[in-house]
C-alpha positions, 0 to 999 in steps of 0.5 A: 243881468247878474246880481250878486259890484258896483261894476256894470259892463258896457260897450259902445260909443254912446255908453262910453261917452256918457260914462266920461261925462258922469265920471267928470261930474262925480270927480272920479280920479283915474276914470280911464282905468275903469272905462278900459274895463267897461265900467259905469258909475252905479246908478239906476240910470246906468243900469236902465241904459244898459238893459235898454240896449241889450247889454249884459250887466254885472251887478253886486248889490252889496256894493262898497259896504260888502266889499270893504266889510268889517272883521267877522263879516266874511261872506255876509251880504249887505244888500239894500232893503229895496231891490230896484234892479229887479224892476229895471230887469223886468222893465226890459224883460232881462234875465237875472242870473244870481250867483254866490262866490267865496274865497277872496276873504280867505286869501287875505288877513285883515289887520284893521277894518274901516271902522278901526282905521277911522277911529285912529286919531289924526289918521282917521280924519285924514282918511275920511277927508280923502274919501269925501270926494268919492261918489256914493251909491248909498249914503251909508257907504264908507269908501275906506279899504281895510288894511290887509296882508296877503295869505297863500291864495285860497281856492275860489268857489262859484255857484250860479243859480237858476236863471230868473225870467222877468217876462211875466213880472210887471215892473210897475208892481213894486210888491211883486218885484220886491218878492222876487228880490227877497227870494234872490237875496235868500237864494244867494245867502243859501248858496254862500252857506252851501259853498262854505259847507262843501268847502269843508269837505275839499281836501284841496281848499288850501294852497299847499295840498292843492299846488302839490297835487297839481305839480305831481299830476299836471292837472287841476286839483279836483273839486267836490262834486257836490259843490257843482251840483248845489 
């Protein structure tokens, strides 16, 4: 289990059949696009089923709120207070591998965020009406993407943290599972902060210098060594 989209990777006829059934019940359009990549609707049941059959899962606890963040919220995490994925992992003795990542928000210029779009007369009501049929893993999610324009692509940075074994965690012990969850959330936040700091030392973080180096040297521009060692 890797926390850190509301996308869980799955394979097998049983999972695909259940996915189609759940997508129909949710009324999700273009469900085949998601099933092509092995995606499942976000739910405790989906995650439990994947781990039960020893499937790998990629989970972003921040969900839609984090992906469609507002202006000034770049690289902030919006995880729920309770970490149910830890209990699910502990129930099936799965290993949790937290990770941090930055770069996506720097590759676009946000013109208007969800709050601003919904506040526009007429348009806001129209957009809100169009999103009412979409499934929500949490009640406070607003499935409204921001209006953005692309920038020259920024460099992406990834940091995989120490794997966490759940063999000695009792999934029925909610307090213990919450402690593990809080630690994971804290570690991911520190990982993001560390990547942001290391990025400032990277002379090839921007597209121009990076592409010039790679064109003249015929190899990838080097990354800060300390970034790999965080």
